[in-house]
N, C-alpha and C positions, 0 to 999 in steps of 0.2 A: 502496501501500501505505499501512496505519492503520501512522504511527512510535507505535509504543509504551512512553511516557517511563519512562528508567530511573533516577526520582528516586533510589534509593540507588546506582548509579553517577555520576551529574554532582554530587551530596554526599559522595561522598567522594575521589574531582577538586578540587571546593571547598576540603573540609579537610587535601589535602594538599598545596594552595596553598598555603594560607593558617598551616599551619606553616610553610612558610620564608620567611612572614615574616614569625610570630613568630621564627627563627630573627638573622631583621633584626634587629628591633626588640633583643633583649636581647645580640645580641655592640655594632649601634648605638649603642643610647641606653641600653643598663640596664639596662632596661626587664620588665617577667615583669607582662604579664593579670594579674589574678587574680579569679573570681567566686567568684560566696560562690550559693549555693542554699537556698531557706529550706523548711521542708516543711512542711504544720503539721494532716498530717492522715496516718490511717493506708490511705485508699484505693490499693488495690495498683496501679491502676493509672500514678497521679499519681509511687507512687515505684520502679515502672518507669525509667517517665517519670522524673526522677531523678536514680535510678542513671544510664541513662543519655548523661545529657545528662554527667554527672559527667564517665563511663567516653569522650567521647566528648571530654571540656574537656584533660582529663588523656594524653591519646594522642600530640593535633599540640600539647601544651606552655604550653597553659593553667594555671598555677595552681589549682585548683574542692575546695573543699568546702559540701557535702553538712549544713547544718544546723536537726537532726531536734525540734519543738518540739513540750510537752502538747498536746493536741486542746484540752485546757479553761482553757489560755492565757489569758489577759484583751488582750482587746486594747491596755491599754496596758502590758502588759510589750510586745508584739509589735513596737510600735511604738516601745520606749526598747531594743529588739534590734537595731531601722534602722535607728534612729539612731546606734552602738553602730559601723553595720560606712558612714552614710555619712559619721566620721566620723575610719575610718580610709583614713587614704590608700595604705595599700600594697592594699585592697580600688576596682578598675575595678568593676567588674558589681555591682547586687545584687538577685536575682529574687524574691519569694514565690508558693512554687506556687500557684494555682487550680485545685479549689475551697479554701476557709479557710468553716473552720465556723462556725454558722450564726449562733455569735452575735459574730463578727468583724465589719463591717462594712470593703468589699472596697474600696471607691472608699477611703474614710479610706487604709486603708495604703500606700495603690498609689502616692498621693500625697503618701504620708510617703519614699517611696525620691529621693535625690538624684533629679533631674532626670537630671544628668550619669552615676549612672550605673544607668540605667530601662534595663536590654536589654533586656525586651520592648516598650518600649515604648507602657510605658499610662500613663502621667503625661498630665497634663490638658496638662501643658504639649506632650509633643514630636507629644501627639495633636493639637491649636492650630496648632505647625508646618506639621505633617503636610502639613492643612489648609491651609495659605496657600501651601505649596507652597516652604518658607523651607529655605539650607546647614544638612546636618551634622545635623539631628533626629536621632534615634532609632524607629527604624521599626518594626513589629509583624513578629516576624520570618516568620512565616506567608501574609503576605500577597504579605511581601519574595521568602521564598522561591517564591509560586508565578507570580510576573513574570518572576523570570533564568526560571522553564522553559518559560514564556508567549514570553519574549521570543530564548529555544535559537533554538523553531520559527519566529518569525518579526518577524525583529528588528526590523522598520518597522510600528508600530503605530497612525501618526495616521490617521483615519478611520474605522477598527471598528468593526464593534457590539458592547459590548461586554454580557452580562449574569452579572451577581452573582445569586445565590440564595441570603439569608440575609442581616440581614441587624446580626449583634453587633459588641461597640468589637470585639476581635480579629479578625474574619477581614472579616468584607465592606461594616462602614463605611469603613476601611482602605483594604482590594483599590480600591473607589471610588476616592477620591481616587488610588494609584498611578496608574490605569489613566485617570484627566482628564488625568491630566498628563503620561504618556502620550498626548496624544490625543485617546482615542478617548468614540465616543458610549456616554454609556456611562449601562442602568440597570438600577436595582438594585430584585427582585422579593423577597417576603415572603408571611407566612402566609398575610396577609391580603389578597395580591393577587389581582387578577380574569388569568384567562385569559395562566397561563406560559406553556405548550406555543407561545399566538401572537408573543410576545417571544422566548420563545429559539430561535426558527425561522428568525430574520433575524440572530439573533447569529454574532456571526465567529467570537467569545472568548464558551464558555461558565463558569463559576467556576459549585462545587455545592458553598455552604458553609453546610446545612439539617439537617443532623442528624436524614435517613431516609431506609434504605435502600430502593436502586431505585430513588429517586425516579419521577429527569430518565430520561425515558423514546425511543429509539430515535425517532421521531416529534415529537418536540419539536426538531431538533436536527438544523441547515443540512447540505447536505452539505460535509465539505471542511469541516468547523468546528475550533476545537483545545477541546478540553473537560480541563479540570484539576478532580479529584472532590478535593475536602480530607470527603467524609465519614469513617469514622471506627466504621463500627454493632454492632457484638458482636450478632449474629444466632445462631437455634440450626439445625441444617439435618440433621436424621433424626439426631441425636441428638447435635449437636458444637458447638461456637463457631465459629465463623466472624466473620471480620471481610472482612463490603464495607462500599463507600463508598455513596454518596444516588448515582452512576449505575448503570442497569441498562451498565452493564461488555460484557456476554458483546454486544448488540443495536447496543448507540453505539459502539462503535469498528470496527464495517461500516463509520461513518457518518463518521467527523471525522477527519478530519484527521493529529490526533494529538491521547493522551490519555491521562492517568494512570490505573496499575492504581490496587487498595484490597490490601493493602498496598504498600508499596514506590513510589510515589511525592512524595508533598506530604508524608512526614509528617519522614523524612531532611536533607529541607531543609529542618525550622524547626528541627531542634539546627543544621544547621551554621550559616544564616542566623545564629540567636544564640550561637554562636561565631566570625559577621562581628562580631557589634552588640559582642561583649564586646571587641572590639582597636580595632573604633572607640571606645566609649568613653575606654579607653585610651590615645588614640591624639589625643581632639578633651583630655583632659583631662591631661594632658602633654607639652600644646601643640608633641606632635608631628605633619605636616601626612600629609594619610592619601592620600595621591597615589597615592605603593606599592600602595591596596589597590586605589584603582579598578577595575583588570581585575577581582575580584570580584563589585565589586556593579553592577546597572544602577545612570543614571544616577537615575532621577525617583526611588529611592529618598537622594540625598543631595541630591539641586542640580532641587529642581522647579520648575514656566514656571505663567504665568500664563496664555498664549497664544490 
């Protein structure tokens, strides 16, 4: 029988355990993790996502504030605000919600965030550490959550064939390196790839992050594969808006060993691992041993291997 991976339930469990760890930080070390989120757009989806982040942070004992800035703010003024947070020792995590207005260079803004406070894991230095498999880097939250889900189904991924569909800097590329650190043989597919179905049909693990509704079909999937659907696509069906993934869920679930639904699969894990990243960042800054948090974190997201 196919396992329908309940990302919300798993994320809630992680956050409940993390809340207990945060209590230890407060009680033993007098440390109060703090997350600041900067929002520079009026995109309704971004506003909802940021609101959910703040609500979750507050519920588990992380001090959180959303800083809302006007759409027409200059790049220099935004960078000034980020530098204020960089210089504030009470702030442990800084996140700039994407997308940004077109007149602001996202890359420059991301790399302005202090690398130790970069809880999104997007700073060039954190990306470089991930690629090299270095210890204690901050890893992008969504791929980190995806790996956690995969390893709940299959603890040993050594030698498995994995396919990642999508090459974004946020999901596809970091997912590639996380799976490599698990000793998978990884193929990354994208918009210019040919014979996608052929590659997918040989995969033990498929991670779909291409942003196309129902893109991955049943015929592409090997019997018994683990299928993780990162896509969130808003479509109109019979006059109603519905969220669906990149995978044709109803058909693919008949062949997969395990599969994530949309919604309720990867989405909650992204927020859970943002909370975990905030606590990791706090521990790194305050020189607190992070071993207490290892039960919450896939080993390869903290210490990689180049074997």
